[in-house]
MIVO-359770 format. One record per residue: y, z, x of N, C-alpha, C in turn. Coordinates in steps of 0.02 Angstrom, whole numbers, plus 32768, in hexadecimal, padded with zeros to 4 digits. Each point is the difference from the previous one (the first is absolute). Layout:
% MIVO-359770
YZXYZXYZX/...
***
This chain:
% MIVO-359770
22F9581DF1747FCE7FD2801C7FED80178047/7FC17FFC80117FE880148041801C7FD18036/800B801B803D80157FD780387FC97FCF8014/7FC180117FF17FC87FD780157FF57FC67FD1/7FF67FC5801E7FEE7FC57FD97FB57FF18007/7FDA8031801A7FBA7FF7800C7FD480227FCD/801E80227FCF7FDA80227FCC7FF87FD17FC4/7FC37FEA7FF17FF77FD27FC8800380247FBD/800B7FDC7FC9800080207FBE7FBA801A7FF1/7FFC80367FD97FBF801A7FED7FDD7FD37FCE/80277FDE7FD67FE47FD47FCD801B7FB9800B/7FD37FD0800080127FBA800A802B7FE87FC6/803E7FE7800D802D7FEB7FCA7FF57FB87FE9/7FCC7FDE80187FF87FB97FF280017FF17FB5/7FE0802B7FD87FFC7FF37FB880457FFD7FE0/802F8028801880447FFE7FE580207FBB800D/7FF67FE6803B801B7FBE80107FDF7FCA7FD5/7FC080077FF37FDE7FCF7FD6801B80017FB8/800B803C7FE5801D80057FBD80467FE27FFF/8028800E803480457FE8800280027FB38002/7FD47FE2802580007FB780087FD97FDD7FC8/7FDD80267FD77FD47FE37FCE80247FD87FCB/8041800E7FF380257FDB7FCD80027FB6800E/7FFB7FED803F80027FB980127FC27FDB7FE5/7FCA80247FF37FC67FE17FE280107FE67FBA/8022802A7FD980167FEB7FBD802E7FC38004/802F8002802E80317FCA80067FDF7FBE8013/7FD3800280317FE17FC280177FCF7FE57FCD/7FD8802C7FE17FD17FE97FCD80257FE17FC5/803480217FE880267FE67FC780227FBE8012/801B7FFC803D801F7FC180167FCD7FC88000/7FC4800E80197FCC7FCD80047FEA7FE97FBA/7FFD802F7FD17FE97FF07FBC80377FDF7FD7/803A80207FFD80337FEE7FCF80357FD08019/80067FFA804280367FD6801B7FE67FC48027/7FC6800680207FE67FCA802A7FC07FE07FE5/7FE2801F7FCD7FC27FE57FE27FCB7FF18035/7FF8802D802F7FD07FF580377FBA7FF87FE5/7FED80297FD07FBA7FFF7FE97FF27FC37FD4/80307FEC7FD87FF87FC37FD97FFA7FC3802C/80277FFD80357FFD7FC6802E7FBC7FFC8023/7FE9803A80197FC17FFF80257FC47FF97FD2/800880107FBF7FCA7FF47FD17FF47FB57FF7/80347FD880087FF97FB77FFC7FD77FE6803A/800F8018803C7FDA7FED803C8016802B803A/7FD2800F802F80148025803C80337FD78029/80288023802680317FDF802B800280258043/80137FDE8035800D8024803E803F802A7FF7/80078032802B803D80297FFD803E7FD58009/7FFC7FCF802C803A7FD5800C80107FD67FC2/7FCD7FE97FDD800C7FD87FC4801F802B7FC8/7FE6803D7FF7801B802B7FCD804780168012/800B800E803F80438012801880327FC87FF0/7FED7FC3800D802D7FC87FF2800C7FF87FB5/7FCC80097FD880067FFA7FB8802E80357FE3/7FFD803C801D802A80377FE880467FFF801F/800A7FD3803080417FF98022801280418024/7FCF801A8026800B803D80267FFF7FF0804A/8027802780277FFE7FFB80487FC18024801B/7FF47FFB80417FC4801D801E7FFB804B7FF4/8036802480107FFD80497FFE7FF1801B7FBA/80257FEB7FCC7FEF801A7FBD7FBC7FEB7FE7/7FE97FC480137FBD7FEB7FE97FCA802B8020/80088011803F7FCE802C8020800180457FDF/803B801B7FF2800480417FE07FDE7FFF7FBC/800E7FCC7FD87FE47FFC7FBC7FB57FF48002/7FE97FCF80267FB97FEF7FFF7FD680378020/801A802080347FDB8037801F7FF580397FCE/803580117FDB7FFA80367FCF7FCD7FEE7FC9/80027FC27FE87FD27FED7FCA7FB77FFE8019/7FF67FED803F7FBD8004801D7FEA80498008/802E802980177FEF804780097FF280237FBE/801D7FE87FC97FF3801B7FBE7FBD7FE97FE4/7FDE7FD280227FC17FE77FE880077FCA7FCB/80397FDD7FFF800E7FCD7FCE7FFB7FB9801B/800C7FF7803F7FF87FBF80217FD28008803C/7FE27FC980157FD88000803D80027FB9801C/7FEB7FF9803E7FFA7FBE801F7FB87FE97FFB/7FF67FC17FEC7FBC7FE57FFD7FED7FE08042/7FC57FE280037FE87FE3803F802A7FC58017/80277FE47FD3802D7FC88012804680198012/80068042800B8041801F801180347FF67FC9/7FE87FFE7FC2802D7FFB7FC6800380437FDC/803A800F7FE38006803A7FD57FE07FF17FBD/7FD8802F7FE97FE17FFA7FBE800180447FDE/7FF480017FBF8000803D7FD97FBF8026800C/8004804180037FC580297FFD7FE880057FB8/7FC5801B7FF57FE780077FBC802E802C7FD6/801B8034801E802E802C7FDC803C7FDA7FE6/80207FD9802B803B7FD97FEC7FEE7FC97FCE/7FC67FE0800B7FEC7FC97FD37FF580187FB9/7FE5803C7FF87FF380197FBD803E801D7FDF/802D801D8028803480297FE180487FE9800B/800B7FCE802C80457FEC800F800E7FB67FF6/7FD07FDB7FE7800B7FB97FF2801C7FFA7FB9/803B7FE17FF9801E7FFB7FBD7FD07FDF7FCE/7FF880207FC77FD67FE57FCC7FB780148003/7FEB802280367FBB801680057FF280377FCC/7FC180087FED7FEF802F7FCB80178047800E/7FFC8013803F80118045801280408004802A/802B7FCF7FF7803F7FFC8026802D803C7FF1/801780218035803080387FF980437FEE801F/800B7FBF800C803E7FEB801F803D80127FD8/7FFC7FFB7FBE803A80127FD78010804A8006/7FCC80298008800C8048800A8025800B8042/7FE77FE0803580238006804180477FE57FF9/80087FCB7FD880427FE27FF78033802B7FDD/7FEA80397FE48030802E7FE2803480188033/7FED7FFE803F802E8016803680287FC6801D/7FF97FC47FE2801E7FC4801F804B80058009/802280247FD380498004800380198042801D/7FD38028801B8016803F801E80287FF28040/8031802A800F802B7FF3803A7FD97FF78041/7FCD8029800B7FDB7FFA803F7FDC7FBE8006/7FE27FE97FC97FDD7FC0800280317FC6800A/803880017FDC80317FCA8007801D7FFE8046/800B803B801D8017800180467FCD7FE3802F/7FC080137FF77FCB7FE6802C7FFB7FB47FF8/80047FE67FC37FFC7FB77FF680397FDE8025/803C801C7FFC80397FE280237FF68002804B/7FE68037801A7FF4800580487FCB7FCE8016/7FCB7FF97FD87FCD7FCF8012801C7FB98000/802A7FF07FD1801C7FBD7FFC80327FF18037/80288032801280367FF580317FEB800F8048/7FCC802980097FEA80158042803880238027/802780287FDB80368026801F7FFA804A7FEC/800B802F802E7FF880467FEF803A801A7FD6/7FF480397FE1803580217FD9803E800B802B/803A7FF57FE2803E800D8024801A7FC68029/7FDA7FC8800080157FC8802A802A7FCD7FDB/800B800C7FBE802A7FD37FD98049800A800F/80297FD67FE480488003800E801F80407FE8/7FE8801C7FC7801E803F7FE87FDC803E8016/7FCC7FF9802B7FDB803B8016802580258037/7FEB803E800B8020802780357FE37FF38044/7FD57FCE80067FDF7FF3803F7FBA801C7FFE/7FD27FE180277FBB801780007FFB80448022/7FD180277FE97FF1803F80227FC77FF78031/7FFA802D802F7FC78005802E80007FCE8039/80227FC77FFB7FFC7FCE803580467FEA8014/80047FE7803E80407FE7801A7FF27FC88032/80287FCD7FFE80067FD1803780467FE37FFD/80167FE2803780447FE78005800E7FCD7FC8/803880097FDD80137FD37FCB7FE780157FBC/7FD880357FFC7FE480187FC18028803C7FE8/80117FFF7FBF802080397FE27FCB80357FF4/8007803980217FCA80327FFF801C80467FF4/7FDC80277FD9801380457FF57FF6802A8040/7FDA7FE680307FF68024803E803F8002802C/80337FDD7FEC8040800280228033802D7FDD/7FEC801D7FC8802B802C7FD97FE98048800B/802C802A80187FED804280187FD880287FCD/801A80077FC47FDE802A7FCE7FBE7FE17FEA/7FFF7FC07FF37FC27FDE7FEB7FCC80018038/80167FF3803D7FD1800080397FE080458009/802880347FF87FE6804380077FCC800F7FC9/80117FEE7FC37FD2800C7FC87FBE7FDB800B/80037FC080117FC37FD880097FD7801A803B/8022801280367FDC8018803C7FDD80427FF2/8021802D7FDD7FE180407FEF7FC77FF67FCE/80067FCF7FD47FCA7FF27FD17FC17FEB8024/80077FD380307FC67FEA80277FE68036802E/802C802E80147FEA8037802B7FCE802E7FDD/800480047FBE7FD1802A7FDB7FB87FE8800A/7FF57FBF7FFD7FBD7FE5800E7FEE800A8049/80307FF1802C7FF2800480487FEB80478014/801E80327FE27FF0804580137FB780107FF0/7FE47FE17FCC7FBA800A7FF07FD17FD9802E/80157FC480127FD37FD380258003800C804B/803A8014801A800A800580487FCE802E8024/7FEE803A7FE37FCF802A80237FBD7FDD800B/7FEB7FD77FD07FC17FDB800780077FCA8035/80397FDF8001800C7FCD80337FFC801F8046/8022803980098002802180417FBA80188015/7FD980177FD07FBE801B800F7FCF7FC98012/80047FC67FDF7FCC7FCD800680107FC88030/80407FFC801580147FC8802B7FFE80148049/7FD57FE180297FFD80128047803D7FE58026/8023802C802480397FEC80297FF9801B8047/7FC5801180157FF6801F804280167FD08037/802D8018802A80187FD98038803D7FD57FF1/80117FF77FC1803C7FDA7FEF803E802B800B/80347FE1801C803C80258012803C7FEF7FD4/80057FC17FE9803C7FEA7FDB7FEA7FE17FBE/801B801B7FCA7FF37FE57FBD80427FEA7FE1/80017FC37FE6803A7FE57FDD7FEE7FF97FB6/802580227FD67FF480017FB880337FD07FE0/7FEA7FC37FF0802C7FCB7FE8800680077FB4/803F80057FE8800B800D7FB97FE780457FED/800C8031802C7FE080417FFB801A802E7FC9/80367FEC7FDE801980297FC9801280468015/7FE580327FDC800F804680107FDE80178040/7FD47FD6801D7FE1801180407FC4802E7FFB/7FEA80107FC47FCE80347FF87FBE7FEC8021/7FEC7FC17FFB7FC17FEC801E80018008804C/80347FE98020800380058049800E80488016/802380277FD8800B804680117FBF80277FFE/7FD57FF07FD07FBE80207FFD7FD67FEE803D/80027FC080147FDC7FEC803C801D8022803E/8040800B80018020802280387FEB804A8003/7FFB80207FC67FE880457FFF7FB780058017/7FD97FCC7FF07FB9800080157FFA7FF0804B/802F7FD880197FFE7FEB80478045800F801E/800D803D8015804480158015801B7FD9803B/7FD67FDF802780187FDA803980197FBB7FEE/7FFB7FED7FC180147FBE7FE9804C7FFA7FFF/801A7FC4800F80467FF17FF580057FD07FC5/802D800D7FD180027FDB7FC180457FE17FF7/80027FC17FEB803D7FDF7FE87FF57FEC7FB8/802F80127FD57FFD7FED7FB980387FCD7FF4/7FED7FC57FE880317FCB7FF480087FF77FB5/803D80047FE8800E7FF47FB9804B7FF87FF7/80167FF97FC180467FF87FF180258042800B/80417FFD80128026803E80107FFE80347FC8/80077FEB7FC1800080317FCA7FBC80217FF7/7FCC7FDC800F7FBC801C7FFC7FF580338038/80197FF0803C7FF6802C8039802580427FFA/803280037FD4802080417FF47FCD80317FE4/7FD47FE87FD47FCB802B7FE57FCD80108036/7FEE7FCF80297FD0800B8036801A80358031/80407FFF800C801E8032802D7FF680467FE4/800880097FC07FF680417FE17FB780168005/7FD27FD27FF37FB9801180047FEB800F8048/801C7FDC80317FEF800D8046801580478014/803B80147FEA80168045800F7FD680337FDB/7FF07FF37FC27FD9802F7FD87FBB800B801D/7FE37FCB801D7FBC800680197FFC8008804C/8039800F801F8001801580467FF17FC98032/800F7FC17FF07FF07FCA802E803F7FD88014/803B80197FEE803D7FD9800B80097FED8049/7FED802B802E800A7FF280477FD17FCC801C/7FCD7FED7FDA7FCE7FD1801980037FBD7FDB/80337FF77FD780047FC57FD580417FDA800B/7FFB7FBF8007803B7FD4800080047FE07FBB/8039800A7FDF800D7FE07FC0802B7FC4800E/7FE47FC57FF4801E7FC2801880137FD37FC5/80417FFE7FED80147FD47FC97FF47FB78012/7FE97FD97FD07FF47FBA800F7FE37FDA7FC6/7FFB7FBF800A7FE27FD17FD17FBF7FE88020/7FC780127FE47FC07FF280207FF27FB58003/80227FD87FD97FF67FB88001802E7FDD8033/80338022801880327FDF802A800B80228043/80008042800180118025803E7FC38005802E/800E800480407FCA800580327FDB80427FF7/7FBD7FFC80027FD7803C7FFC7FF6801C8046/7FF8804280077FF3801C80437FC27FDF801F/80057FF280417FCA7FDC80217FD0802B8027/800380427FF67FD4802D80277FCD80237FD4/7FF07FE47FC57FD680237FD07FB57FF98011/7FDE803980027FB7800080007FE67FF47FBA/802580197FCF7FEB7FFB7FBA803E7FEE7FD6/7FF97FD07FD380337FF27FCE7FE0800D7FBC/802380277FD77FE780137FBE80287FDB7FCA/7FDC7FDE7FD5801C7FE37FC37FE080247FC6/801F80347FE87FE280297FCC80207FEF7FBD/7FD97FE27FD480177FED7FBD80407FD58004/7FFF7FD0802D80387FD3800C7FF07FB87FEA/7FC87FE680187FF17FBA7FF47FF87FF17FB6/7FE9802F7FD97FF87FF47FB880427FF57FDC/8038800C802180427FF47FE280177FB88007/7FDA7FD6802480197FBE80137FCE7FCA7FEF/801A7FC37FF77FD57FC77FF27FE07FE88041/7FD17FD27FFA7FD77FEC803880287FE8803D/80337FD57FF980257FEB803C8020803A8026/801C80307FDC8020803980217FCB802D8020/7FC680077FE17FCB8028801E7FE97FE28042/7FF67FBF7FFF7FEB7FDE803E803580098037/80407FF87FEC80368007803080028046801E/7FF880327FD68004804580197FC58012802C/7FC47FEA7FED7FC5800C802A80097FDE8044/801A7FC48001800A7FDD803F80358023802C/803580197FE08034802380267FE48040801F/7FD880247FD97FE3803E801A7FCE7FF18037/7FD77FCD7FF87FCF7FEF803380227FEF8042/80377FDC7FFC80247FED803D801E803D8023/801080347FDB8020803B801E7FCE8031801E/7FC07FF97FF07FCE802F80197FF37FF7804B/7FF0803780217FE67FFC80447FBB7FDE7FFF/7FEB7FE380387FBA7FE980047FD1803A7FF1/7FCF7FF47FD67FD380367FEC8019802A7FC7/803F7FF47FEA801D80277FCA7FE37FED7FBC/800F802A7FCE7FE37FF67FBE80367FFE7FCA/7FF87FD17FD380297FFF7FC37FD6801E7FC8/801B80347FE07FDC80247FCC801E7FF07FBC/7FD97FE17FD580167FF27FBB7FE380367FD4/802B802C7FE87FEC80367FD280187FED7FBB/7FD07FF07FD580127FE37FBF7FC580067FD0/80087FE37FC57FC87FF87FD17FE17FBC800C/7FC27FF77FE97FDC7FC2800E7FDB7FE87FC2/80107FC37FEB7FD87FDF7FCD7FBD7FEA801E/7FCE7FF57FD57FC37FE0801680107FBB801D/7FD67FEA802F800C7FBF801F7FFD7FC87FCC/7FD980097FCB7FFA7FCE7FCB803A80027FCE/802F802E800B803A80087FD37FE9800A7FB7/7FD0802D7FF87FE680107FBD8000804B7FF2/802880268023800480487FF7800D80218043/7FF8804380037FF1802E7FC9803A80037FCE/7FF080147FC2803380007FCC803D802B8011/7FF8803D801B803C80278010802E7FDD8031/7FE47FDB803080297FDC8030801F7FC27FE0/7FDB7FE07FD3801C7FC67FDC803C80147FD6/7FFD803C7FE2803980177FD780398017802D/7FF0801F803880348011803080227FC0801A/7FD97FCC8008801B7FBF801680357FE87FCE/7FF3800A7FBF80317FED7FCD803F80298006/7FF9803F8012803B802B800A80297FE7803C/7FDE7FF1803780227FE6803B80227FBE7FF0/7FDD7FD57FDB801B7FC07FEB804180087FD8/800280347FD6803A800B7FD5803C80198027/7FF48027803480368024802280147FE18043/7FD47FD6801C800C7FE580437FF37FB57FFF/80017FE2803A7FED7FBA80077FB87FF78014/7FD880367FFD7FBC7FFE80187FCD800B7FC9/7FC5801580167FC780127FD67FCE8022802D/7FC880177FE47FC98018802A7FDC7FC5801F/7FE5800B803C7FDB7FCC80247FB980198010/7FD67FD180117FBB801180127FFA800A804B/7FC9802080147FF2800680477FFA7FBC8021/7FE37FD07FDD7FF97FBC801C80447FE1800D/8030800A7FD380437FE4800A80218020803C/7FFB80438006801E802280397FDF7FEA8041/7FBD7FFB80007FDE7FEC803D80147FBA8016/800B7FD47FD180167FBC8010804480018023/802E80297FE780438003801E7FFD80218046/7FD6803280077FF8802080427FE47FCE8032/7FCE7FDB7FEC7FE27FCE802D80327FC98012/80277FEA7FCF80337FCD800D803380198032/800C804180028031801D802E7FE180108044/7FC17FEF800A7FE0800B80417FE180448007/7FF780247FCA7FE2804380027FB87FFC7FE7/7FD6802E80197FBA80047FEA7FFB80357FC9/7FF37FEC7FC27FFD80307FC97FBF80278000/8004803E7FE97FC5802A7FFA7FD87FEB7FC4/7FBF800D80017FD57FF37FC7800880367FCB/8007803E8017800280397FD2804880117FED/8007801A7FC48040801C7FE87FF6804C7FFB/802B802580227FFB804980008022801B7FC1/7FDD80207FD2802080187FC3802C803D800D/803780047FDB802A803C80037FFF80227FBB/80337FF17FD5800380207FBF80277FD27FD1/7FFA800B7FBF80237FD97FCC7FF37FB5800B/7FC17FEF800A7FE97FBA800780167FE08042/80228024802B80187FE2803F7FCA80028036/80097FD680327FD57FFE803B80247FDE8038/7FE18002803B801F7FE4803D7FD47FC8801B/801E7FC680097FE17FC7802180277FF38040/7FDD7FF9803880247FF7803F7FF47FBB801D/80317FE980267FFA7FC48028801280118047/7FD57FEE802F800B8013804780147FC38029/8032800C802B80187FCA802C7FD47FFD803F/7FEF7FC580157FD57FF7803A8022801C803E/
***
């Protein structure tokens, strides 16, 4: 591997990620048809999302994941009364008993392991590994949570897995993100550190702190040495929800972090980061973004299902992020700077 993190891939790998996440489309569609009868219910009469959520006995997070995906598939839409209703496609082909109903065909997958797992996750609103006999959730950690990020071998495997995506995206982030004049960057939940190391290679005068769990930072230490930035990086073990964040940051980076958490934790983390920024400093949210109407794009809606399965989060919209930034006293940007693999950067600036 090259020492440089500034060389982008010759071919955009986004399509590979879309194929990988595409299985969640089958799971959500089959769950909606064969387990929740979404289309039969809405054929009787339109309902608000809140009404359908209550009828299906779903919590907020799983209902957003399910309804967003079905809207992105072109099967549901919101009418002028803000009610969910069937599109023409769904009305003709997914209403039980309709002349051209293919619901039974979709239902052939009703008992497949992936669909049954998704149905259970939607009903319980708990990620994989969070049950009593699970090995603990992967990818996320907070105090009191059984997490694979505290187990050396599992944490290394998961961190290196995510580093594969980061290595592709980081050159685009470094190229497109303006950091002129910024001196201190704090990478909260920085994982292998690849994003901040790329920014450091682009801006050699930058000082970087990477905050994550101790087992994760073992991998970051190796990457820092490999890419020649070890002397300019502080690897700081900590709990981003509990430990004090450095108070001298010009820039705080949350790269693919907030999508791991539910709304209360997202708000808490944004507020903690905002409080730690210098006046005039910026909080950078590098993530994927749903449409503000929560009706797509489909690749992000399916990635949201993946996040929902593995973490306590989901994909969020720019409107949701801007609301949290404003609540924390930051001024959110209008534009989202695109990077790669559906990611982009939304910033909030401290007065």
